[in-house]
C-alpha positions, 0 to 999 in steps of 0.5 A, spaced: 481 526 529 487 522 530 493 523 525 497 517 527 498 512 533 505 510 536 506 504 541 508 496 541 504 491 536 502 487 542 497 482 537 497 481 529 491 478 526 490 477 518 488 483 517 489 487 523 494 489 529 493 491 536 498 497 538 498 498 546 499 506 547 499 508 555 496 501 557 490 502 551 490 497 546 488 500 539 485 495 534 487 498 527 485 494 520 491 494 516 493 493 508 497 487 507 503 492 505 502 495 512 502 488 515 508 485 512 512 491 517 509 489 523 511 484 528 509 482 535 513 486 540 515 491 535 515 499 536 511 502 531 508 509 528 502 507 524 498 513 520 491 513 522 484 514 519 477 513 523 471 511 519 465 513 523 459 510 521 452 509 524 454 501 525 460 503 529 467 506 529 473 503 525 480 505 526 485 503 520 492 504 520 497 505 514 505 504 515 506 511 510 503 517 509 502 516 501 498 509 503 493 513 507 493 519 502 491 513 497 486 510 501 483 517 503 483 518 496 480 512 494 474 512 499 471 518 495 469 514 489 462 512 489 461 505 491 468 504 494 468 504 501 474 503 507 474 495 507 474 495 499 479 501 499 483 497 504 483 490 499 485 495 493 492 497 498 493 490 500 493 487 493 498 493 490 502 499 492 500 506 492 505 508 487 503 502 482 495 504 483 497 511 481 501 509 475 495 505 473 490 510 474 494 515 470 494 510 465 487 508 464 489 501 465 482 498 467 485 491 466 490 492 472 485 494 476 480 489 474 485 484 476 485 486 483 480 481 487 473 484 489 474 490 483 470 489 477 470 493 471 465 499 473 468 500 479 475 500 476 473 505 470 469 509 476 476 509 479 480 511 474 474 517 472 474 520 479 482 520 480 486 521 475 487 528 475 488 527 483 493 523 483 497 525 476 501 530 482 502 524 485 505 520 480 510 526 478 513 525 486 514 518 485 517 519 478 523 523 482 525 516 485 531 513 481 529 507 478 529 504 471 523 501 467 526 495 469 527 496 476 520 499 477 517 493 473 521 488 478 519 492 484 511 491 482 512 484 482 515 483 488 510 487 491 504 483 488 508 477 491 508 480 498 514 484 499 512 491 502 515 497 498 520 499 502 523 492 502 522 491 495 525 497 493 531 495 497 532 488 494 531 491 487 537 497 489 541 491 492 540 486 486 542 492 481 548 493 485 550 486 484 550 486 477 542 484 475 540 488 469 534 485 466 526 485 470 527 477 470 535 477 473 532 483 478 526 479 480 530 472 481 536 476 485 531 479 490 527 473 491 534 469 493 535 475 499 534 474 506 
């Protein structure tokens, strides 16, 4: 129904933002990754998903189409609703999540708050084939295994994927090679 919304962010809270568009304030629930790129007064475009349930309508917002697509995949899994999907995407990036699913890494999924072993296994079982193509696209991003690991750590510490990628690339340009060197150099950047 709504593909995206553009406007000025007028309010930011713990897990939502309000975007003003044509004198209407749209409240959107967002992941921590999306929240990290939002600030009051900023003009933004958020990709959306409208969840219609018998107890109300909820508008979800995403900073990238990739994040929204992963959200839409997650909510197709039995036992994973929109709030759980947002929680999962707040704990990791779509890229790291897809790699964990394809690798059948249940321990990585179980480490996400609110996900148990059975739900993690169900996510892997139901989404493995669907996200394989996604992983092939992500593999085209030219990062070494060390850089990808450092990227994952930075994202888990709260950096947005774009910010973490920029930090990792700059750290490598400045001579960092190992995962620890890349992380340390990235964390020192402002």
